[in-house]
PyMOL Python script that loads the backbone (N, CA, C, O; Angstrom):
from pymol import cmd

cmd.read_pdbstr("""\
ATOM      1  N   MET A   1      91.813 105.563  74.757  1.00  0.00           N
ATOM      2  CA  MET A   1      90.709 104.710  75.239  1.00  0.00           C
ATOM      3  C   MET A   1      91.203 103.779  76.350  1.00  0.00           C
ATOM      4  O   MET A   1      90.515 103.570  77.350  1.00  0.00           O
ATOM      5  N   LYS A   2      92.393 103.228  76.164  1.00  0.00           N
ATOM      6  CA  LYS A   2      92.938 102.313  77.178  1.00  0.00           C
ATOM      7  C   LYS A   2      93.127 103.048  78.505  1.00  0.00           C
ATOM      8  O   LYS A   2      92.915 102.479  79.576  1.00  0.00           O
ATOM      9  N   ARG A   3      93.526 104.316  78.421  1.00  0.00           N
ATOM     10  CA  ARG A   3      93.746 105.100  79.639  1.00  0.00           C
ATOM     11  C   ARG A   3      92.434 105.267  80.396  1.00  0.00           C
ATOM     12  O   ARG A   3      92.386 105.149  81.620  1.00  0.00           O
ATOM     13  N   CYS A   4      91.370 105.545  79.644  1.00  0.00           N
ATOM     14  CA  CYS A   4      90.045 105.728  80.266  1.00  0.00           C
ATOM     15  C   CYS A   4      89.620 104.448  80.987  1.00  0.00           C
ATOM     16  O   CYS A   4      89.152 104.485  82.124  1.00  0.00           O
ATOM     17  N   LEU A   5      89.791 103.332  80.310  1.00  0.00           N
ATOM     18  CA  LEU A   5      89.414 102.036  80.898  1.00  0.00           C
ATOM     19  C   LEU A   5      90.255 101.736  82.124  1.00  0.00           C
ATOM     20  O   LEU A   5      89.745 101.243  83.130  1.00  0.00           O
ATOM     21  N   LEU A   6      91.545 102.035  82.040  1.00  0.00           N
ATOM     22  CA  LEU A   6      92.449 101.785  83.173  1.00  0.00           C
ATOM     23  C   LEU A   6      92.054 102.646  84.358  1.00  0.00           C
ATOM     24  O   LEU A   6      92.032 102.175  85.495  1.00  0.00           O
ATOM     25  N   ALA A   7      91.741 103.913  84.095  1.00  0.00           N
ATOM     26  CA  ALA A   7      91.343 104.833  85.164  1.00  0.00           C
ATOM     27  C   ALA A   7      90.058 104.345  85.823  1.00  0.00           C
ATOM     28  O   ALA A   7      89.925 104.378  87.047  1.00  0.00           O
ATOM     29  N   LEU A   8      89.118 103.894  85.004  1.00  0.00           N
ATOM     30  CA  LEU A   8      87.843 103.387  85.526  1.00  0.00           C
ATOM     31  C   LEU A   8      88.086 102.143  86.377  1.00  0.00           C
ATOM     32  O   LEU A   8      87.533 102.009  87.469  1.00  0.00           O
ATOM     33  N   LEU A   9      88.899 101.256  85.877  1.00  0.00           N
ATOM     34  CA  LEU A   9      89.192 100.009  86.601  1.00  0.00           C
ATOM     35  C   LEU A   9      89.873 100.320  87.930  1.00  0.00           C
ATOM     36  O   LEU A   9      89.552  99.721  88.957  1.00  0.00           O
ATOM     37  N   LEU A  10      90.811 101.259  87.903  1.00  0.00           N
ATOM     38  CA  LEU A  10      91.527 101.637  89.116  1.00  0.00           C
ATOM     39  C   LEU A  10      90.565 102.230  90.138  1.00  0.00           C
ATOM     40  O   LEU A  10      90.635 101.916  91.326  1.00  0.00           O
ATOM     41  N   ALA A  11      89.663 103.092  89.662  1.00  0.00           N
ATOM     42  CA  ALA A  11      88.684 103.721  90.566  1.00  0.00           C
ATOM     43  C   ALA A  11      87.780 102.657  91.195  1.00  0.00           C
ATOM     44  O   ALA A  11      87.495 102.699  92.392  1.00  0.00           O
ATOM     45  N   VAL A  12      87.338 101.714  90.378  1.00  0.00           N
ATOM     46  CA  VAL A  12      86.459 100.638  90.881  1.00  0.00           C
ATOM     47  C   VAL A  12      87.204  99.782  91.906  1.00  0.00           C
ATOM     48  O   VAL A  12      86.662  99.426  92.953  1.00  0.00           O
ATOM     49  N   LEU A  13      88.442  99.467  91.585  1.00  0.00           N
ATOM     50  CA  LEU A  13      89.264  98.651  92.498  1.00  0.00           C
ATOM     51  C   LEU A  13      89.470  99.379  93.820  1.00  0.00           C
ATOM     52  O   LEU A  13      89.370  98.776  94.889  1.00  0.00           O
ATOM     53  N   LEU A  14      89.755 100.667  93.746  1.00  0.00           N
ATOM     54  CA  LEU A  14      89.981 101.461  94.961  1.00  0.00           C
ATOM     55  C   LEU A  14      88.706 101.533  95.784  1.00  0.00           C
ATOM     56  O   LEU A  14      88.731 101.355  97.002  1.00  0.00           O
ATOM     57  N   LEU A  15      87.577 101.799  95.102  1.00  0.00           N
ATOM     58  CA  LEU A  15      86.300 101.917  95.805  1.00  0.00           C
ATOM     59  C   LEU A  15      85.909 100.597  96.449  1.00  0.00           C
ATOM     60  O   LEU A  15      85.536 100.559  97.621  1.00  0.00           O
ATOM     61  N   SER A  16      85.995  99.520  95.690  1.00  0.00           N
ATOM     62  CA  SER A  16      85.606  98.202  96.218  1.00  0.00           C
ATOM     63  C   SER A  16      86.566  97.768  97.323  1.00  0.00           C
ATOM     64  O   SER A  16      86.141  97.205  98.332  1.00  0.00           O
ATOM     65  N   GLY A  17      87.848  98.028  97.135  1.00  0.00           N
ATOM     66  CA  GLY A  17      88.836  97.655  98.143  1.00  0.00           C
ATOM     67  C   GLY A  17      88.645  98.427  99.443  1.00  0.00           C
ATOM     68  O   GLY A  17      88.718  97.854 100.530  1.00  0.00           O
ATOM     69  N   CYS A  18      88.401  99.726  99.328  1.00  0.00           N
ATOM     70  CA  CYS A  18      88.212 100.557 100.528  1.00  0.00           C
ATOM     71  C   CYS A  18      86.908 100.190 101.242  1.00  0.00           C
ATOM     72  O   CYS A  18      86.885 100.076 102.467  1.00  0.00           O
ATOM     73  N   SER A  19      85.840 100.007 100.494  1.00  0.00           N
ATOM     74  CA  SER A  19      84.532  99.714 101.098  1.00  0.00           C
ATOM     75  C   SER A  19      84.526  98.342 101.755  1.00  0.00           C
ATOM     76  O   SER A  19      83.897  98.160 102.797  1.00  0.00           O
ATOM     77  N   SER A  20      85.222  97.369 101.158  1.00  0.00           N
ATOM     78  CA  SER A  20      85.239  96.007 101.713  1.00  0.00           C
ATOM     79  C   SER A  20      86.160  95.938 102.936  1.00  0.00           C
ATOM     80  O   SER A  20      85.881  95.214 103.892  1.00  0.00           O
ATOM     81  N   SER A  21      87.251  96.693 102.896  1.00  0.00           N
ATOM     82  CA  SER A  21      88.199  96.684 104.020  1.00  0.00           C
ATOM     83  C   SER A  21      87.621  97.462 105.202  1.00  0.00           C
ATOM     84  O   SER A  21      87.414  96.909 106.282  1.00  0.00           O
ATOM     85  N   VAL A  22      87.361  98.760 104.980  1.00  0.00           N
ATOM     86  CA  VAL A  22      86.824  99.589 106.058  1.00  0.00           C
ATOM     87  C   VAL A  22      85.677 100.442 105.498  1.00  0.00           C
ATOM     88  O   VAL A  22      85.925 101.433 104.811  1.00  0.00           O
ATOM     89  N   PRO A  23      84.426 100.064 105.787  1.00  0.00           N
ATOM     90  CA  PRO A  23      83.263 100.785 105.268  1.00  0.00           C
ATOM     91  C   PRO A  23      83.120 102.186 105.858  1.00  0.00           C
ATOM     92  O   PRO A  23      82.478 103.042 105.251  1.00  0.00           O
ATOM     93  N   GLU A  24      83.702 102.433 107.021  1.00  0.00           N
ATOM     94  CA  GLU A  24      83.569 103.757 107.655  1.00  0.00           C
ATOM     95  C   GLU A  24      84.239 104.864 106.834  1.00  0.00           C
ATOM     96  O   GLU A  24      83.563 105.818 106.448  1.00  0.00           O
ATOM     97  N   PRO A  25      85.543 104.769 106.554  1.00  0.00           N
ATOM     98  CA  PRO A  25      86.223 105.810 105.770  1.00  0.00           C
ATOM     99  C   PRO A  25      85.702 105.903 104.338  1.00  0.00           C
ATOM    100  O   PRO A  25      85.792 106.960 103.713  1.00  0.00           O
ATOM    101  N   ALA A  26      85.163 104.816 103.822  1.00  0.00           N
ATOM    102  CA  ALA A  26      84.646 104.807 102.453  1.00  0.00           C
ATOM    103  C   ALA A  26      83.482 105.791 102.325  1.00  0.00           C
ATOM    104  O   ALA A  26      83.267 106.361 101.255  1.00  0.00           O
ATOM    105  N   ALA A  27      82.730 105.993 103.413  1.00  0.00           N
ATOM    106  CA  ALA A  27      81.575 106.891 103.381  1.00  0.00           C
ATOM    107  C   ALA A  27      82.042 108.331 103.196  1.00  0.00           C
ATOM    108  O   ALA A  27      81.359 109.129 102.556  1.00  0.00           O
ATOM    109  N   SER A  28      83.198 108.662 103.753  1.00  0.00           N
ATOM    110  CA  SER A  28      83.703 110.030 103.637  1.00  0.00           C
ATOM    111  C   SER A  28      84.464 110.216 102.328  1.00  0.00           C
ATOM    112  O   SER A  28      84.686 111.346 101.893  1.00  0.00           O
ATOM    113  N   GLU A  29      84.863 109.112 101.701  1.00  0.00           N
ATOM    114  CA  GLU A  29      85.606 109.203 100.448  1.00  0.00           C
ATOM    115  C   GLU A  29      84.767 109.786  99.307  1.00  0.00           C
ATOM    116  O   GLU A  29      85.212 110.727  98.649  1.00  0.00           O
ATOM    117  N   PRO A  30      83.548 109.247  99.052  1.00  0.00           N
ATOM    118  CA  PRO A  30      82.708 109.775  97.967  1.00  0.00           C
ATOM    119  C   PRO A  30      82.510 111.276  98.062  1.00  0.00           C
ATOM    120  O   PRO A  30      82.466 111.956  97.037  1.00  0.00           O
ATOM    121  N   ALA A  31      82.390 111.807  99.267  1.00  0.00           N
ATOM    122  CA  ALA A  31      82.176 113.244  99.452  1.00  0.00           C
ATOM    123  C   ALA A  31      83.345 114.023  98.862  1.00  0.00           C
ATOM    124  O   ALA A  31      83.159 115.092  98.281  1.00  0.00           O
ATOM    125  N   ALA A  32      84.548 113.481  99.015  1.00  0.00           N
ATOM    126  CA  ALA A  32      85.739 114.161  98.495  1.00  0.00           C
ATOM    127  C   ALA A  32      85.884 113.917  96.988  1.00  0.00           C
ATOM    128  O   ALA A  32      86.448 114.741  96.268  1.00  0.00           O
ATOM    129  N   ILE A  33      85.367 112.772  96.524  1.00  0.00           N
ATOM    130  CA  ILE A  33      85.471 112.435  95.097  1.00  0.00           C
ATOM    131  C   ILE A  33      84.464 113.260  94.279  1.00  0.00           C
ATOM    132  O   ILE A  33      84.762 113.682  93.162  1.00  0.00           O
ATOM    133  N   GLU A  34      83.281 113.482  94.842  1.00  0.00           N
ATOM    134  CA  GLU A  34      82.230 114.210  94.125  1.00  0.00           C
ATOM    135  C   GLU A  34      82.732 115.534  93.525  1.00  0.00           C
ATOM    136  O   GLU A  34      82.674 115.710  92.308  1.00  0.00           O
ATOM    137  N   PRO A  35      83.220 116.460  94.349  1.00  0.00           N
ATOM    138  CA  PRO A  35      83.664 117.756  93.816  1.00  0.00           C
ATOM    139  C   PRO A  35      84.896 117.626  92.926  1.00  0.00           C
ATOM    140  O   PRO A  35      85.083 118.419  92.003  1.00  0.00           O
ATOM    141  N   THR A  36      85.734 116.630  93.198  1.00  0.00           N
ATOM    142  CA  THR A  36      86.956 116.461  92.410  1.00  0.00           C
ATOM    143  C   THR A  36      86.619 116.085  90.968  1.00  0.00           C
ATOM    144  O   THR A  36      87.143 116.679  90.026  1.00  0.00           O
ATOM    145  N   THR A  37      85.742 115.094  90.803  1.00  0.00           N
ATOM    146  CA  THR A  37      85.394 114.643  89.450  1.00  0.00           C
ATOM    147  C   THR A  37      84.199 115.443  88.919  1.00  0.00           C
ATOM    148  O   THR A  37      84.375 116.463  88.254  1.00  0.00           O
ATOM    149  N   SER A  38      82.988 114.973  89.218  1.00  0.00           N
ATOM    150  CA  SER A  38      81.800 115.675  88.746  1.00  0.00           C
ATOM    151  C   SER A  38      80.557 115.143  89.461  1.00  0.00           C
ATOM    152  O   SER A  38      80.582 114.041  90.009  1.00  0.00           O
ATOM    153  N   PRO A  39      79.469 115.922  89.457  1.00  0.00           N
ATOM    154  CA  PRO A  39      78.231 115.508  90.130  1.00  0.00           C
ATOM    155  C   PRO A  39      77.601 114.266  89.497  1.00  0.00           C
ATOM    156  O   PRO A  39      76.720 113.648  90.095  1.00  0.00           O
ATOM    157  N   THR A  40      78.036 113.902  88.311  1.00  0.00           N
ATOM    158  CA  THR A  40      77.460 112.729  87.646  1.00  0.00           C
ATOM    159  C   THR A  40      77.956 111.442  88.300  1.00  0.00           C
ATOM    160  O   THR A  40      77.317 110.396  88.181  1.00  0.00           O
ATOM    161  N   LEU A  41      79.099 111.518  88.993  1.00  0.00           N
ATOM    162  CA  LEU A  41      79.668 110.323  89.623  1.00  0.00           C
ATOM    163  C   LEU A  41      79.137 110.122  91.039  1.00  0.00           C
ATOM    164  O   LEU A  41      79.380 109.079  91.646  1.00  0.00           O
ATOM    165  N   SER A  42      78.418 111.106  91.571  1.00  0.00           N
ATOM    166  CA  SER A  42      77.924 111.004  92.947  1.00  0.00           C
ATOM    167  C   SER A  42      77.028 109.773  93.154  1.00  0.00           C
ATOM    168  O   SER A  42      77.154 109.113  94.186  1.00  0.00           O
ATOM    169  N   PRO A  43      76.135 109.439  92.223  1.00  0.00           N
ATOM    170  CA  PRO A  43      75.264 108.270  92.421  1.00  0.00           C
ATOM    171  C   PRO A  43      76.009 106.948  92.255  1.00  0.00           C
ATOM    172  O   PRO A  43      75.506 105.905  92.672  1.00  0.00           O
ATOM    173  N   THR A  44      77.192 106.975  91.655  1.00  0.00           N
ATOM    174  CA  THR A  44      77.939 105.734  91.438  1.00  0.00           C
ATOM    175  C   THR A  44      78.576 105.204  92.725  1.00  0.00           C
ATOM    176  O   THR A  44      78.396 104.028  93.043  1.00  0.00           O
ATOM    177  N   PRO A  45      79.315 106.029  93.475  1.00  0.00           N
ATOM    178  CA  PRO A  45      79.974 105.528  94.697  1.00  0.00           C
ATOM    179  C   PRO A  45      78.999 105.152  95.803  1.00  0.00           C
ATOM    180  O   PRO A  45      79.333 104.354  96.679  1.00  0.00           O
ATOM    181  N   GLU A  46      77.779 105.726  95.770  1.00  0.00           N
ATOM    182  CA  GLU A  46      76.796 105.432  96.824  1.00  0.00           C
ATOM    183  C   GLU A  46      76.396 103.953  96.856  1.00  0.00           C
ATOM    184  O   GLU A  46      76.472 103.333  97.917  1.00  0.00           O
ATOM    185  N   PRO A  47      75.975 103.371  95.735  1.00  0.00           N
ATOM    186  CA  PRO A  47      75.548 101.959  95.736  1.00  0.00           C
ATOM    187  C   PRO A  47      76.702 100.982  95.942  1.00  0.00           C
ATOM    188  O   PRO A  47      76.468  99.832  96.313  1.00  0.00           O
ATOM    189  N   THR A  48      77.945 101.413  95.711  1.00  0.00           N
ATOM    190  CA  THR A  48      79.088 100.513  95.855  1.00  0.00           C
ATOM    191  C   THR A  48      79.254 100.052  97.304  1.00  0.00           C
ATOM    192  O   THR A  48      79.295  98.846  97.546  1.00  0.00           O
ATOM    193  N   PRO A  49      79.353 100.971  98.286  1.00  0.00           N
ATOM    194  CA  PRO A  49      79.503 100.545  99.694  1.00  0.00           C
ATOM    195  C   PRO A  49      78.169 100.118 100.301  1.00  0.00           C
ATOM    196  O   PRO A  49      77.519 100.900 100.994  1.00  0.00           O
ATOM    197  N   GLU A  50      77.762  98.875 100.039  1.00  0.00           N
ATOM    198  CA  GLU A  50      76.456  98.422 100.547  1.00  0.00           C
ATOM    199  C   GLU A  50      76.562  97.743 101.882  1.00  0.00           C
ATOM    200  O   GLU A  50      75.553  97.308 102.436  1.00  0.00           O
TER     201      GLU A  50
END
""", "prot")
cmd.dss("prot")
cmd.show_as("cartoon", "prot")
cmd.util.cbc("prot")
cmd.orient("prot")
């Protein structure tokens, strides 16, 4: 369970850090993350880079 939480936290930190630093590359990141993980995560990265 701790591993799952750590992985989630790391993903959130990476997404928020990338989107806040450079929003341009962050847009191309979700596209690469979608097929890697699953289609259920596609709606999650979209609202993050606002």
